[in-house]
ZADRENVEX-202197 format. One record per residue: residue number from 1; y, x, z of N, C-alpha, C in turn. Coordinates in steps of 0.001 Angstrom, whole numbers, plus 524288, in hexadecimal, padded with zeros to 5 digits. Atoms other than C-alpha are relative to their C-alpha. Last residue first. Layout:
 num    ny    nx    nz   cay   cax   caz    cy    cx    cz
 NUM     Y     X     Z     Y     X     Z     Y     X     Z
...
! end
This chain:
 num    ny    nx    nz   cay   cax   caz    cy    cx    cz
 303 80287 801E0 7FB41 A30C8 9ED08 530ED 7FC5D 7FB6D 7FED9
 302 8056C 7FE49 7FFE6 A337F 9F361 523D9 7FD0A 7FDEB 804B3
 301 802D9 802BA 80429 A4023 9EBFF 5211F 7FA36 8015C 80013
 300 800B7 8056B 7FE7A A45BC 9F03A 52E4B 7FCD4 7FCF5 7FBF9
 299 80414 8002C 7FC03 A4375 9FE64 52A7F 7FEE9 7FA6C 801C4
 298 80515 7FF89 8029D A4B49 9FCB8 51DF2 7FB90 7FF87 803F7
 297 800D9 80504 802BB A5704 9F7D1 525C3 7FABE 80002 7FD3F
 296 8011E 803F8 7FC07 A55DB A0381 52F03 7FEF5 7FAA4 7FD8A
 295 80550 7FF1B 7FE0C A54CD A0CFF 523A5 7FE7E 7FBE2 8040A
 294 803D7 80203 803C4 A60D5 A06F0 51D53 7FA75 800B2 80207
 293 80195 80568 7FEFC A6991 A0895 52951 7FBCE 7FDFB 7FC53
 292 801A2 8012D 7FAAE A70EF A14DD 5257F 7FEAA 7FA30 80078
 291 80159 8058A 7FF73 A7292 A1ABB 517F2 7FDDB 7FF1D 8057E
 290 80116 8019A 7FA9E A7921 A2816 518D0 7FF3E 7FA13 80085
 289 7FC05 803BC 7FE55 A7F72 A2A55 50B81 7FEBC 7FD6B 8053F
 288 7FAB4 7FE05 800DA A7832 A36C7 50803 8041B 7FC67 80255
 287 7FED9 7FBDC 7FC30 A6B46 A328B 50E1E 805AB 801D7 7FF91
 286 80061 8025F 7FACD A6AEF A25B0 506B3 80140 803FE 80439
 285 7FB04 80295 7FEE3 A6FCA A2C80 4FA77 80003 7FD98 8056E
 284 7FC11 7FBEB 7FF3B A640E A35B6 4FACA 8054F 7FD9D 80157
 283 8010A 7FDBC 7FAD9 A5AE3 A2A31 4FCC9 803ED 8045A 80135
 282 7FDF4 803A1 7FC1A A6152 A2363 4F140 7FF08 80201 8058A
 281 7FA43 7FFAF 8001E A5EFA A2F3C 4E89A 8025F 7FC7D 8042A
 280 7FE80 7FB11 7FD7F A50AC A2FFA 4EC85 805F2 80083 80058
 279 8011A 80092 7FA72 A4EFA A2191 4E944 8016C 804F6 80300
 278 7FC1D 80378 7FDA4 A55D0 A2358 4DC36 7FF1F 7FF82 805DE
 277 7FB1A 7FD16 7FF8A A4D86 A2F26 4D895 80438 7FCAF 802A2
 276 800A4 7FC58 7FBAE A412F A276B 4DB93 804FF 80327 800E0
 275 80002 8030B 7FB2C A45EB A1C54 4D2F1 7FF5F 80394 804B9
 274 7FA95 8013A 7FEB2 A497B A2618 4C84C 80056 7FCB2 804F8
 273 7FD60 7FB3C 7FE45 A3BAC A2B97 4C84D 80592 7FECF 801BE
 272 8022A 7FE88 7FAED A357A A1E1B 4C7BF 802B6 804D1 80230
 271 7FDD4 8037B 7FC0A A3EB1 A19E5 4BCD1 7FE05 8016A 8056E
 270 7FA88 7FE93 7FF3C A3B27 A25C9 4B4AE 80282 7FCA9 80441
 269 7FFD9 7FB3F 7FCE0 A2CB0 A232C 4B6D0 8059E 801BE 8010D
 268 801E4 8011B 7FAB5 A2DF5 A1523 4B233 8006B 804D4 80375
 267 7FC09 8030A 7FD3B A3668 A1866 4A662 7FE6B 7FF19 805B0
 266 7FB87 7FC96 7FF1A A2CF7 A2316 4A21F 80443 7FD2D 8030B
 265 80152 7FC81 7FBA9 A2136 A1A29 4A3DA 804A4 80372 8015B
 264 80062 80336 7FB4B A2734 A0F98 49B3E 7FEE7 80365 804CE
 263 7FAB7 80171 7FE62 A2B37 A1983 490FC 8000C 7FCE2 80502
 262 7FD3C 7FB50 7FE3F A1D7B A1F4F 49064 80576 7FEA1 80209
 261 7FDA7 80120 7FAE3 A16D9 A1201 48FA4 8032F 80498 8021E
 260 7FE04 8055A 7FFBD A127E A1142 4816B 802FD 7FEE1 80513
 259 7FB56 80062 80346 A1137 A200D 47FDF 8026C 7FA8B 8003A
 258 7FB85 7FDB0 7FD4F A07D2 A2055 48B69 80508 7FF4C 7FCE2
 257 7FFAE 7FA52 80067 9FE68 A1710 484B0 804FD 801FB 8029A
 256 7FBB4 7FE0D 8032F 9FCD9 A091F 4897F 80006 805F6 8000E
 255 7FD26 7FBAF 7FD9F 9EFB2 A0430 48E52 80437 801EF 7FC3E
 254 801EA 7FACC 80139 9EBDF 9F751 48813 8035B 80420 802B8
 253 7FBFF 7FC2C 8015B 9EEA4 9EA39 48E57 7FDBB 8056E 7FF3A
 252 7FE5A 7FCE2 7FB74 9E2F3 9E14E 48E48 803C8 80445 7FE53
 251 7FE98 7FABE 801CD 9E30E 9D830 4826B 801DE 8032A 804B7
 250 7FDDD 7FCDD 7FBB9 9DBF0 9CB8F 4857A 800EF 8057E 7FDF8
 249 80095 7FA4C 80067 9D999 9C171 47AE4 8027C 8028A 804BC
 248 80272 7FEA2 80500 9D77F 9B2B1 479F2 7FF20 805DB 7FF54
 247 7FE9C 7FA7D 8007A 9D9CB 9AE99 487F0 7FD38 80212 7FB36
 246 803F2 7FCF0 802CF 9D91E 99FCC 4868F 80213 8058E 7FF8C
 245 7FEA2 7FB32 802BA 9E086 9976F 4901E 7FB4F 80257 7FD36
 244 8050F 7FE51 80213 9E04B 9896A 494DF 8012D 804C9 7FCAA
 243 800AD 7FDB1 80524 9ECEC 988C1 49C61 7FA35 800F2 7FEF5
 242 804F6 7FD2E 80074 9F0A3 98013 4A7CB 7FF34 801B7 7FA5D
 241 80487 80364 80055 9FE50 97BA6 4AB9B 7FB04 80338 7FFFD
 240 7FF53 803CC 8043B A0BAC 981C9 4A9A2 7FB84 7FC21 7FFA8
 239 7FBF9 803CB 7FE81 A0C37 988D2 4B6BD 80098 7FBB7 7FBE8
 238 7FAD0 7FDA8 7FFC3 9FF64 98F5B 4B31A 803DC 7FBC7 801A9
 237 7FBA0 80308 7FDF5 9F0D8 98C78 4B456 8050B 80326 7FFB9
 236 7FC78 7FC92 7FD18 9E660 99272 4ABAC 804CD 7FCDC 8019F
 235 7FAA2 7FFD3 801F4 9DB9C 98912 4A77E 8035A 8036B 8038E
 234 7FC58 80310 7FCCE 9CDBA 98CD1 4AB49 80567 80032 7FD7A
 233 80267 804F9 7FE8F 9C1A1 991F0 4A471 8039C 7FC7B 8031D
 232 801EF 8003E 7FA96 9C8F7 99CCC 49D7E 7FE39 7FA7B 8015C
 231 7FD8C 8047C 7FD73 9C9C2 99C95 48E8F 7FDE1 7FFAB 80589
 230 802A1 80505 8005F 9C6B2 9A9D6 48893 80321 7FBBA 802AA
 229 7FF9B 802BB 80504 9CA6D 9B7C4 48BA9 7FCC8 7FAFF 7FFF1
 228 802F7 7FD53 8041A 9CA92 9BAFB 49A39 800AB 7FD0B 7FADA
 227 8043A 802AD 802C1 9D515 9B609 4A354 7FD57 80385 7FC00
 226 804E8 7FF02 7FD34 9DD0D 9BDB5 4AD3D 7FB46 7FDDE 7FD0C
 225 80155 7FA7F 800A8 9E8E5 9BED5 4A451 7FB35 80195 8032C
 224 8025A 7FF0A 80523 9E8FB 9AFFB 4A311 7FE93 805BC 7FF3C
 223 8054C 80207 800C9 9EA90 9ADD1 4B19C 7FDB3 80196 7FAC5
 222 803BE 7FD8B 7FC71 9F62F 9B66B 4B4E5 7FA6B 7FE57 7FED3
 221 800C9 7FA8F 8017B 9FDCC 9B21D 4A8D2 7FBC3 8028D 8035A
 220 8035C 8003A 804A2 9FC44 9A3A7 4ABD9 7FE7E 80586 7FE56
 219 80522 801CD 7FE2F A0198 9A5C3 4B997 7FC21 7FF8A 7FB80
 218 802FF 7FC56 7FCBD A0CA1 9AE52 4B47C 7FA94 7FE1D 8018E
 217 7FF2F 801B3 7FAA0 A110B 9A56E 4A934 7FC7D 80328 803A0
 216 800AA 8059A 7FF29 A0F53 9AD66 49CD0 8015B 7FEAE 805AA
 215 7FD7C 802FA 80430 A1387 9BAA1 49781 7FF84 7FA22 800AD
 214 7FA8B 80124 7FEEE A1118 9C255 4A3F3 802AE 7FCBA 7FBE2
 213 7FEE2 801D0 7FAB1 A0476 9C8B8 49FC2 805DE 7FF1F 8009C
 212 80039 7FBC3 7FC2F A036B 9C9EB 49113 8013E 7FDBC 80559
 211 7FCC7 80022 7FB48 A0029 9BEDE 487C6 7FF32 804F3 8032F
 210 80127 7FBC2 7FC65 9FB2D 9BEF0 479C3 803D7 7FFD7 80495
 209 7FF9F 7FAB1 80208 9FC3D 9B1CF 472FA 7FE70 80408 80417
 208 7FB89 7FD7A 7FD7F 9FE9C 9A51A 47A20 800BF 80596 7FE20
 207 7FFDC 7FA45 80003 9F5AA 99D58 47101 80506 80206 8027C
 206 7FFDB 7FE11 7FAA8 9F433 98F1B 474FF 80086 805E4 8006C
 205 80536 80043 7FDBB 9EFD2 98ADF 4677D 7FFBC 80222 80586
 204 802F4 7FB65 801C4 9FC86 98FAF 46195 7FA8B 80011 8025A
 203 7FF65 7FFCD 805B0 A0385 98277 4627B 7FD28 804A3 7FDA3
 202 803E9 80378 80249 9FDF3 98115 47035 8003E 80011 7FA0C
 201 803E9 7FCD1 802B6 A063D 98CF2 473B4 7FBA9 7FCB0 7FD9D
 200 7FEC7 7FF95 805A2 A1110 98330 476BC 7FC19 80346 7FCF2
 199 7FD06 7FB46 80123 A09FD 980A6 483B9 80133 80034 7FA2A
 198 7FA7E 80142 7FF39 A059C 97330 4883F 8037A 804C6 7FF20
 197 7FC9E 7FC44 7FD56 9F7F5 97522 482B6 805A2 7FE13 8005A
 196 7FF37 800D2 7FA68 9EEF9 969A3 47FEE 80431 80373 80290
 195 80053 8056A 7FE2F 9ED9B 96762 4714D 801BD 7FF49 805A9
 194 7FC49 80332 802EE 9F21E 97437 46B46 80024 7FA5F 80202
 193 7FAAD 7FE5C 7FEC4 9EB51 97BFB 475DF 803F7 7FC7F 7FD4A
 192 7FEAC 80216 7FAE2 9DEC6 9742A 47476 8059B 8016D 8017F
 191 7FF66 805A8 8009B 9DE74 97718 465E1 8018B 7FD85 8052F
 190 7FB05 800E5 802AE 9E0F4 9858D 46840 8010C 7FA27 7FF65
 189 7FB90 7FE98 7FCA7 9D606 98612 47266 80530 7FEBD 7FD5B
 188 7FC6F 8047E 7FF79 9CC10 97E69 46A5F 804FF 80164 802F4
 187 7FCB1 8003B 804A9 9C565 98AEA 465C9 803D9 7FB76 80044
 186 7FAF8 7FD5D 7FF4E 9C09D 98CA2 473CA 80397 7FFBF 7FB47
 185 7FD85 80015 80529 9B5FA 9822C 47207 80561 80297 80048
 184 803E4 800C4 80420 9ABEE 98288 47CE8 8026C 8003A 7FA8B
 183 8046E 7FC88 7FF13 9B4B7 98874 4873F 7FC02 7FF9F 7FB9D
 182 7FF34 7FB1E 802D6 9C069 9819C 48121 7FB8D 803E3 800CF
 181 800D3 800DB 8059A 9BB9E 9743D 4856F 80060 80516 7FCF2
 180 80580 80179 800CF 9B9FE 9785B 493A1 7FED6 7FF3A 7FA36
 179 8031C 7FB30 7FFAF 9C737 97F3D 49316 7FA46 7FED6 7FF1E
 178 7FF6A 7FD32 804EA 9CDCB 972D2 48E61 7FCC0 80507 7FFF8
 177 802B7 802EF 8041B 9C83F 96B16 499CD 8004B 802E4 7FAD0
 176 805A0 7FF2A 7FF52 9CC45 97581 4A3A4 7FCE3 7FD2F 7FBC1
 175 80133 7FAB2 80190 9DA24 97537 49E53 7FA34 8012E 8006B
 174 7FFF3 7FFE2 805B9 9DAA0 96669 49F3C 7FEB3 80572 7FDFC
 173 804D7 80291 801C3 9D679 96734 4AD85 7FFA5 80006 7FA11
 172 8045F 7FC8A 7FEC7 9E137 9711D 4B054 7FADD 7FDB3 7FE0D
 171 7FFE1 7FBA4 803BB 9EB54 968DF 4A938 7FB73 803BF 800EE
 170 801AC 801F0 8051B 9E788 95CA0 4B0D5 7FFBC 80472 7FC07
 169 8059F 8011D 7FF86 9E862 963C1 4BDD7 7FDD7 7FE38 7FAC3
 168 802A9 7FAE8 80000 9F583 9693A 4B98A 7FA16 7FF56 800A1
 167 80007 7FDCE 80541 9FAB0 95BD4 4B5CE 7FD17 80525 7FFC1
 166 803A6 80311 80333 9F6A5 955EE 4C2C4 7FF95 80243 7FA87
 165 80557 7FF0E 7FE3F 9FD34 960C7 4CA71 7FC11 7FD23 7FC8E
 164 802DC 804A8 801C5 A09DE 96086 4C2A5 7FA38 800BC 80142
 163 80017 803CA 7FBB5 A120A 96A53 4CA56 7FD2F 7FAF1 7FE97
 162 80225 7FDA2 7FB3E A0F1D 975EE 4C164 7FF8F 7FC1C 80477
 161 7FC07 7FDAF 7FC9D A1136 96DBD 4B536 7FD93 801EB 80517
 160 7FF47 8034E 7FB66 A057C 96B88 4AC76 803E7 802C0 8038E
 159 7FB62 7FFC5 7FCB8 A02C4 970C7 49EDF 7FFF7 7FC31 80487
 158 80036 80571 7FE48 9F552 972CA 4990A 80439 7FF7A 80433
 157 7FD3D 80164 7FB32 9F82A 97F70 491EB 7FF9B 7FA20 800E6
 156 7FEBE 80593 8006D 9EDE0 9839A 48810 80287 7FE87 8052E
 155 80058 8038A 7FB82 9ED30 9924D 486C0 80139 7FA6D 7FE6B
 154 7FEB3 80551 801AB 9EAD4 99D7E 47D73 7FFA4 7FC7E 804C9
 153 8013C 804CA 7FD25 9EBAE 9AB88 481FB 8014F 7FB2F 7FCC6
 152 7FE89 8041C 803BF 9EB6B 9B944 47C6D 7FDED 7FADA 80213
 151 8041D 803C3 80136 9EB64 9C31F 48783 80217 7FC19 7FC05
 150 7FE88 804A4 80300 9F322 9CF81 48960 7FB46 7FC66 7FF7C
 149 80464 8033B 801B3 9F2A8 9DAA0 49339 80212 7FB48 7FD05
 148 8015D 804B5 7FCFD 9FEEC 9E2E0 49391 7FB39 7FD3E 7FDD0
 147 7FD8C 8048F 8027D 9FEA7 9F078 48D54 7FE6A 7FB26 80314
 146 80353 80300 80381 9FA67 9FAB4 4970C 80347 7FBAF 7FD7E
 145 7FDAA 80026 80538 A0162 A0548 49E81 7FC33 7FD92 7FC1C
 144 7FB37 80325 8001A 9FECF A0325 4ACD9 801FF 7FF13 7FA7A
 143 8015C 80591 7FFB1 9F091 A07AA 4AC08 804D1 7FC7D 7FFCD
 142 80179 80247 80511 9F50F A14ED 4A731 7FF22 7FA22 80042
 141 7FF3E 805B0 7FF9E 9FC04 A1823 4B3E8 7FE8F 7FD3E 7FAEB
 140 80158 801DC 7FAC0 9F8B5 A2664 4B6DD 8003B 7FA18 80087
 139 8057B 7FEC6 7FEF6 9F83A A2A7B 4A886 7FE3D 7FDD5 80544
 138 80340 80354 8035D A0518 A237E 4A5B8 7FA3D 800D1 8013C
 137 7FFD7 80545 7FDC1 A0BBF A2A0D 4B158 7FC85 7FC49 7FCE3
 136 802EA 7FFD7 7FB16 A073D A3767 4AC98 7FFD4 7FA96 8027B
 135 8059D 7FFF2 8014A A0BB3 A3458 49EC7 7FCAC 8000F 804F0
 134 80176 8053B 801E1 A1925 A3080 4A3CF 7FA30 7FFB9 7FEBB
 133 7FFE2 80396 7FB8C A1ABB A3CE8 4ABC4 7FE12 7FA95 7FE6B
 132 80480 7FEB3 7FCBC A1659 A452A 4A019 7FFB6 7FC67 804BF
 131 80494 80275 80265 A2006 A3E1A 4974D 7FB22 8010C 80349
 130 80216 7FD4D 80493 A2AA2 A4245 4A0BC 7FB6D 7FCF2 7FDBC
 129 80529 7FD9E 7FF5C A31A3 A38FF 4A9F0 7FE1B 80278 7FAE7
 128 80390 80291 8039F A403D A36F8 4A7C2 7FAAF 802A5 80072
 127 80475 7FC91 8010B A47A9 A3B48 4B3D0 7FC23 7FD14 7FC95
 126 803C6 80282 8037A A552B A357E 4B4D5 7FBAA 803E5 7FECC
 125 80181 7FD69 804D6 A5C0D A3B9C 4C07E 7FC18 7FCB7 7FCE9
 124 805B0 80067 8007A A6277 A333C 4CAB4 7FE5B 801E9 7FAA4
 123 802CB 7FDBE 7FB9B A7033 A3734 4CEE7 7FA11 7FFE6 7FF89
 122 7FE74 7FAA8 7FEC3 A788B A355E 4C2D1 7FC4A 8028D 803E4
 121 800C1 7FCCB 804AD A71DF A2968 4BD19 8013C 805B9 80122
 120 8059A 7FEF7 8008D A70C6 A23B7 4CAC1 7FED5 80345 7FB2C
 119 801D4 7FCAB 7FBBD A7F61 A251E 4CD36 7FA46 80175 7FF44
 118 7FE10 7FAB6 800FD A831B A1FB6 4BFEC 7FE05 803CC 8042A
 117 802C7 7FDE2 80494 A7A6B A13D0 4C1D5 801A3 8059B 7FEF7
 116 80541 7FE9C 7FE3F A7FD4 A11AF 4CF7A 7FCDC 80252 7FB89
 115 7FF85 7FB76 7FC95 A8DBF A121F 4CA65 7FAAC 801DF 801D4
 114 7FF10 7FB79 80353 A8A8B A08FF 4BF26 80060 804FC 8033A
 113 804DD 7FED8 802CF A8493 9FF39 4C893 8009F 804E9 7FCB1
 112 803A4 7FDCE 7FC27 A90A8 A0020 4D140 7FACA 80159 7FD72
 111 7FE62 7FA93 7FF0D A99C4 9FE64 4C5A7 7FC48 80290 803E2
 110 7FB56 7FF90 7FCCB A9214 9F23C 4C1DB 80166 805C6 800AB
 109 800B2 7FDCF 7FACA A8878 9F1B5 4B6A2 80536 80055 802DE
 108 7FE28 8039D 7FBFA A8AF5 9E83C 4AB6E 7FF4B 8022D 8057A
 107 801D8 80564 80042 A8A47 9F22C 4A06D 8023C 7FCAB 80454
 106 802B0 80170 804E0 A8D19 A0013 4A498 7FE1C 7FA61 8004E
 105 8032D 804BE 7FF90 A9726 A0406 4AED3 7FDB3 7FEA0 7FAAB
 104 7FEFC 80320 804AB A9BCE A11F6 4AD6D 7FC49 7FB5E 80022
 103 8036F 8045A 8016E A9CA2 A18B8 4BA99 801DA 7FD56 7FB09
 102 80307 7FE8A 8049B AA366 A25DF 4BB56 7FCCB 7FB7B 7FDD3
 101 7FC79 7FF7A 8047D AAE41 A2147 4C472 7FD16 80163 7FAF9
 100 7FDB9 80511 80174 AA463 A1C29 4CE57 80367 8005A 7FB22
  99 801E1 801DE 80514 A9C76 A28B2 4CE4B 802CB 7FB1C 7FE17
  98 7FB7B 80158 80331 AA3CF A2FD5 4D912 7FE9B 7FDFF 7FA9E
  97 80009 7FCDE 804C5 A9796 A3646 4DE70 80496 7FEC9 7FC6B
  96 8000C 7FA75 7FE93 A99F5 A3137 4EC30 8005F 8037F 7FB33
  95 7FAD5 7FE77 7FE12 A9DD7 A23BC 4E72F 8003A 805DC 80122
  94 7FC6E 80068 80479 A9174 A2238 4DF0B 8057C 801BD 8019F
  93 800E8 7FB4C 80318 A89B7 A2731 4EAB2 80362 7FFFE 7FB17
  92 7FD94 7FB85 7FD73 A8FC7 A1CFE 4F38C 7FF5C 80500 7FCCC
  91 7FA50 80098 8005A A8C61 A1215 4EA1A 802C7 804B5 8025A
  90 7FE7B 7FEBE 80561 A7E70 A170E 4E8AB 805E6 7FF8F 7FF4E
  89 800DC 7FA6B 800E0 A7C8B A174D 4F74D 801CE 8019F 7FA8F
  88 7FBB7 7FD34 7FD83 A82BE A09D6 4F89A 7FF70 805EA 7FF4B
  87 7FB2F 80104 802E5 A798B A03C9 4EE9E 80495 80316 80245
  86 8004B 7FD22 804F2 A6DDD A0A54 4F4EE 80505 7FF4A 7FCE3
  85 7FF51 7FA72 7FED9 A71D9 A0565 50255 7FFF9 8032C 7FAFE
  84 7FA74 7FF2B 7FEEB A739F 9F79F 4FD34 80124 805B5 80149
  83 7FD1B 80086 804E7 A661D 9F7CD 4F70E 805CF 80101 800D3
  82 800E7 7FB54 80333 A600B 9FD25 50380 80310 7FFC4 7FAED
  81 7FD11 7FBAE 7FDAF A6657 9F283 50BC7 7FF61 804EF 7FCBE
  80 7FA70 800D7 80122 A6156 9E7F3 502A3 80344 80482 80213
  79 7FF45 7FF0B 80597 A537E 9ED59 50319 805BE 7FF6C 7FE76
  78 80086 7FA65 800F2 A5410 9EE3C 511EF 800E6 80154 7FA46
  77 7FB5A 7FD66 7FDE0 A5953 9E06A 51355 7FFCE 805DA 7FEDF
  76 7FBA5 80145 80374 A4EC7 9DB08 50A48 804FA 802BB 801CB
  75 800D0 7FCF1 804C7 A445C 9E225 51213 8046D 7FF0E 7FC29
  74 7FF08 7FA87 7FEBD A49D3 9DCC7 51ED8 7FF59 8037C 7FB37
  73 7FA52 7FF01 80018 A4ABB 9CF1B 51921 80145 805B8 8011E
  72 7FD70 800E4 7FAFA A3C0C 9CFB6 51663 805DE 800E2 7FF7D
  71 80370 80333 7FCC0 A33FF 9CE24 509FD 80298 7FEB3 80539
  70 80462 7FD26 7FDB9 A3F05 9D30F 50166 7FCEC 7FC58 80386
  69 803C3 80379 7FD8C A49F1 9CE4D 4F87D 7FB5E 80334 80202
  68 8048C 7FCF5 7FE5F A543B 9D89B 4F5EB 7FC42 7FC76 802FF
  67 8021F 7FD4C 80484 A5F93 9D30E 4EE23 7FAF1 802E2 8013E
  66 80194 803E9 803DD A6304 9C8D7 4F866 7FD93 8027E 7FB33
  65 80586 8017E 7FF57 A62C1 9D3C0 5026B 7FE32 7FC02 7FC09
  64 80355 7FD28 803AC A6F9E 9D942 4FD61 7FA58 7FE2D 80013
  63 7FE85 801AA 80541 A77FD 9CF18 5043A 7FC5A 80268 7FBF1
  62 801D4 8056A 80094 A70AF 9D192 510F9 80137 7FDEA 7FA92
  61 805B5 7FFCC 800A6 A72C3 9E036 50F4E 7FDD4 7FA82 7FF2E
  60 80102 7FE00 80547 A815A 9DE39 50D18 7FA2B 80031 7FEEF
  59 7FE79 80419 803B2 A822B 9D593 51923 7FEE7 801B6 7FA63
  58 8046D 803A0 80062 A7A64 9DF80 52109 80145 7FB83 7FC46
  57 800A7 803F9 7FBF4 A8540 9E911 51E12 7FB1B 7FCBD 7FF25
  56 8025B 80446 8030C A84A3 9F593 5162D 7FE76 7FBD1 803EA
  55 80392 803AD 7FD5C A8DEA 9FF54 51C5A 7FDEC 7FBF2 7FC22
  54 7FFE8 8055D 80209 A936B A0A94 5141F 7FC38 7FC8B 802FF
  53 7FC4E 8030D 7FCE7 A9654 A1721 51B90 8003B 7FA4A 7FE50
  52 7FB57 7FCF1 7FECF A8A4C A1DFE 51665 80380 7FCF0 8039C
  51 800A2 7FBCE 803D4 A815F A1305 51257 804E3 80359 80076
  50 7FB7D 7FD05 801CD A805B A0A2F 51E38 7FE4F 803F6 7FBE4
  49 80158 7FCA5 80467 A7755 9FF57 522CF 804E7 802B3 7FDFD
  48 8038F 7FC0E 7FDFA A77B2 9F86C 52FEF 7FEB7 80423 7FBE3
  47 8013E 7FBF0 803D6 A8347 9EF71 52D8B 7FCAC 80432 80297
  46 80168 7FAE7 7FDD6 A85DF 9E295 53472 7FE60 803CC 7FBBA
  45 805A9 7FF80 7FF80 A8CB0 9D7A6 52CED 7FEB7 80569 80227
  44 802A5 7FD60 80457 A9B30 9D6E2 52FA5 7FA21 80040 800F9
  43 800B2 7FA6D 7FF2E A9F62 9CCCE 539DC 7FD50 8026F 7FB44
  42 7FB9F 7FD04 80208 AA504 9BF80 53628 7FF7A 805D5 800AC
  41 7FB48 8011D 7FD04 A9BAD 9B804 53EEF 8048B 8037D 7FE61
  40 80110 802D7 7FB34 A8FFD 9BE76 53853 8050A 7FF80 8031E
  39 7FD01 7FDFB 7FB9A A91E7 9C25E 52A32 7FEBB 7FCA4 804CC
  38 7FF74 80327 7FB53 A88C1 9C086 51EBB 80353 802BA 8041C
  37 8046A 80067 7FC81 A8AD2 9C736 511D6 80150 7FCD6 804DB
  36 804F9 801B0 80256 A96E6 9CBB6 50ACA 7FBCE 7FFA8 8042C
  35 800C1 8059C 7FF55 AA4C3 9CBC0 51015 7FAE0 7FE0E 7FDF2
  34 7FBFB 8029F 7FCF5 AA769 9D90F 50A77 7FEEC 7FA25 8003F
  33 80162 8006C 7FA83 A9AA5 9DF43 50622 803FE 7FCFE 80339
  32 7FB1F 7FED3 7FD5E A9D00 9DC3C 4F7D9 7FF1C 7FF26 805CD
  31 7FDE0 803D0 7FC56 A8F75 9DCCE 4F24F 80548 801DC 801F7
  30 7FA9F 7FE9F 7FEC3 A8960 9E357 4E691 8024A 7FBB9 80370
  29 7FEFC 80030 7FA6E A7ABD 9E14E 4E747 80579 801DB 8015B
  28 8015E 804FF 7FDAD A7732 9DD6A 4D97C 8017C 7FF9A 805BA
  27 7FD77 8048C 8026A A7E43 9E83B 4D232 7FF1E 7FB0E 80341
  26 7FA5E 7FFA8 7FF1B A7A9B 9F372 4DB58 802C7 7FB33 7FDE5
  25 7FF17 800DF 7FA6D A6C54 9EF54 4DB9D 805D5 80006 8011B
  24 8005F 805A6 7FF39 A6CBF 9EE58 4CCD0 800D3 7FEA0 805BA
  23 7FB05 80252 801A1 A71BD 9FC5C 4CC67 7FFEA 7FA13 8006F
  22 7FBE2 7FEA2 7FC4F A6655 A0124 4D48E 80527 7FD73 7FE7A
  21 7FE1E 7FAA7 80089 A5C81 9F9CA 4CC36 8046D 800F5 803DD
  20 7FB49 7FF5F 8031D A569D 9ED58 4D177 8016A 805C2 7FF94
  19 80178 8005E 80581 A4882 9EB59 4D5DA 804A1 800EE 7FC71
  18 7FCBD 80389 80310 A4BAB 9F058 4E379 7FE1F 7FFF6 7FA66
  17 7FFBF 8051C 7FD88 A42E7 9F62F 4EDF2 80353 7FC22 7FD0C
  16 8051A 801AE 7FE14 A4593 A0433 4E9CD 80095 7FADA 802E7
  15 800B6 7FE7B 7FA96 A52CC A049D 4E31E 7FAB0 7FE1B 801BF
  14 7FFDF 80414 7FC0B A5224 A038B 4D479 7FF68 80262 80561
  13 80218 7FE57 7FB04 A5576 A0C8A 4C948 80073 7FB88 803E0
  12 7FD71 801B0 7FB30 A5747 A070B 4BBB3 7FD32 801F6 804DA
  11 8041B 802E4 7FD62 A525D A0F5B 4B04A 8021F 7FE7A 80552
  10 7FE99 801CA 7FAD0 A5D84 A1389 4A786 7FB83 7FCC0 80228
   9 801DA 80548 7FEF3 A594E A1BB3 49C02 8015E 7FE83 8058D
   8 80472 80047 7FC67 A61F2 A2783 499B8 7FE6B 7FA56 800DA
   7 80414 80340 80251 A6A7D A2699 48D97 7FB43 7FF95 8038E
   6 7FE2A 80536 80198 A76FD A2AF7 49445 7FBA4 7FC84 7FE16
   5 7FF45 80018 805A7 A7023 A3643 49B34 80171 7FA86 7FE4D
   4 8012E 804FD 80279 A7206 A37A9 4A9C1 8012C 80046 7FA3A
   3 7FCA1 800C9 8048D A7137 A44FC 4B022 7FE57 7FB0B 7FD43
   2 80274 800EF 8050C A6B25 A4488 4BD8A 80407 7FF55 7FBBF
   1 7FDB9 804C7 80248 A7168 A4AFA 4C94F 7FDE0 7FF43 7FA81
! end
């Protein structure tokens, strides 16, 4: 059993196949099974899934499926069933260990969330990776640890709404005309920006400053980071219209030293270890509390 320190860092654990932490799953999928879900001619929904003596009905699974979007209904059903099984396993283990009376609710978490948190803190050991572990991971994955690429950009926006076909044709032609003039006289860029641009950056000669990936409209972002320094021979299209751009400087991301990313690596490795511990723990609970029917539901999702 792991000893929990009051100042231990809390890294959220997630169930495989879910983007939410275990306690978030408990919060978002609390259902009152009485009278919930679809019924057929007043009869209870069928039940093929059991955790110990607890039945989990098809109605409960159907209700849960809204939180588990998938390519097929069978996959969604399997993911929902697994989430409900995990929640029930943890609930039963809290009861078995008599933790309910020890729970201290923190912030806006529910009693069930607090119970699960306490259970996982007690049962899953915190293993902080050593500096040697972190250095080994850094050496094996150096290419991942680089400062973001940056480019310095100026632009002239020739605005046209996305559904204005005539306006967009006109803007594209205007962009080509300005580019032809700028090829022979690039010093006119700031003047053209102040005269023709529909972007507030016209007051700064069209200067957008240094940009990193993800800081602009996605379609504009994708194109400008493929360009070489200078003024490309074509206007760049975006949802706002067409842009005459000038790539003034390119700053490829520099490799980061180990000391700059040590904390990031440590957090990542710690989370990976705890995720594996959680999965092993859940498998142990599955055997202890006799889960029946989940394997069959999972098999249907693989067909």
